[in-house]
C-alpha angles and dihedrals in degrees: 000000000000092000091051092048090050091054092048091049091050092051091048092053091049092051092048091049092052090048091050091049091051092051090049093051093047091049091050092055093048095051100039116102114265114245112230132182114259115268116259111239117203110239127190111259115253091202117106120252112267111270119227106250095219110024121187117261116226133191122188111208125188121189135184133190133235119357094199110182109196117189090254088063097053091042088054089050090052090053091050088053092053094236094310105108121295135313112200093167098103091054094059104023095106094054102031093097091054090053092050094048096080141075090235130016123196131198134179103225098208095185126059120244108216102134091138090066109026141031117268116265145169135210129020098015107027128204115172131199118261087232088072092057092045089054092050089056091045094057092047115272111143102163117064126184120199099174101115143109093277097051092105097043090113095033129238093316092052092051091050090048090052092051089048091050096051093045090052088055090060096242129123113257124186141163098090132052125210093220145003089255092055089051090060090066117082118243101241136180119190119200133158093347095309124109116211123193125204128208108186125188142157134217096206140028096183092254093302124123144177119263116268090245095057123118091204121109138197135167128248120205091239093059093093099167092048090048091050090052092049092049092049090048089051094048091051092056107031144055095222130027125207122189113203110199122179097206149126138063119316116244092010118128091203132063115249126233093267092055092049093049093046092047091057091046090053090050091049089053090055100251113165101209136014110202109190137187143160106086092087086224135093105257127186129293119214146155118247125195117224125218089259092058093257122138120233123193111221121198103183095192135345090201125219120339090188131356140123100232124152106235128088094229090058092064098067118075138151146227114219113221110199134178115200115192131192112201109235093214104040102023090229114151122209145153105264096176134019123177140156126228106199117219133195130210111218129188139158128230111346100345100314126141089014119184138155124237136189105252089240090063096045117100142198088249092057091046091052090053095047116127090238090068090057091045093051090052095045104041141041110289089242087076095054110012121186131030113280112218143123089267091052090055093044089056090056092048092048091050101043108027117063117219093253090066097049109115113177092151090066090063092076118108106286122241129196113355126148 
């Protein structure tokens, strides 16, 4: 009996020990910390933003009218330089930033630059210092047109000298070709993935002409078949075609019948932009619809950029601000913005201390001190008709520039640019 009881006791102790061990293990699991996966913390992605596969291409073009360098202007520049060359900086300092703030900047160089061959001169046969052209390049002009009524002022040799000069400056000059073969090549500018073609021409050459033996070529506005060929050549090689006619009636604020008829003809041929000059006044801007349903922007005249003329209407000019866009998906090219920045030529006395201002920076006080006011008071009104004032210029803007082309915001100090 004792042995049996001993065995039973031993078994009981073993069972109790196992039970105790089980309770201990269960308790340990219940009190031990629960293991959890680490929290996920949001981190900024280091991957680049997805790039649009076919982004739009955009070119910003700014263009001004006639750069008309009378002898009073280069004599003033010589005085500013203290007898050591010419300093044209003060003339353009108020608009230089606007010129630079573009992908491409265009100017009609109204006066020939042939200083290396002939003495300097003013009206009626102009010859302008090379320092003027160098300053134009310095402030940002890279497209120069020479097709105008003063292109032959220094003859064939002077025109060739001018072409040589501009090419040496590294800018694109057009308006005359050195040969018939050269004329068969389109005048192209490539920028930001967009190819622009230029078709320059002039209505007048002031009765002057090239010698019969010359190889040089230019286009007159009455050479319709040649113009058509040039436009078709341009369209076959470019995304955007600009016709540059030097046309119209001097001093007139309105386009004449010939301009209106030609403008519609250009639109019917599918030209994208007509960029006019010659009248020395700011003429209207408008859209024209071509026979194919296309829209052509016509700028009849941007007026004078610089010049010391004697009429109030010659003081107001404009800078065209254009945005040309090529759709990355379709390849279609169009004008996505067109605005005008008005400019004012100011001088004192008879063409002294001349400079050009954005209209937004011009004031009633400056207008009251303009040399035209003195001229009107001192001479017969036939010399300086009209009353020059801010209101006079606003009337021209209201009459010739539709609201959609008003661009006061572009008159702010430019940043960036070329």
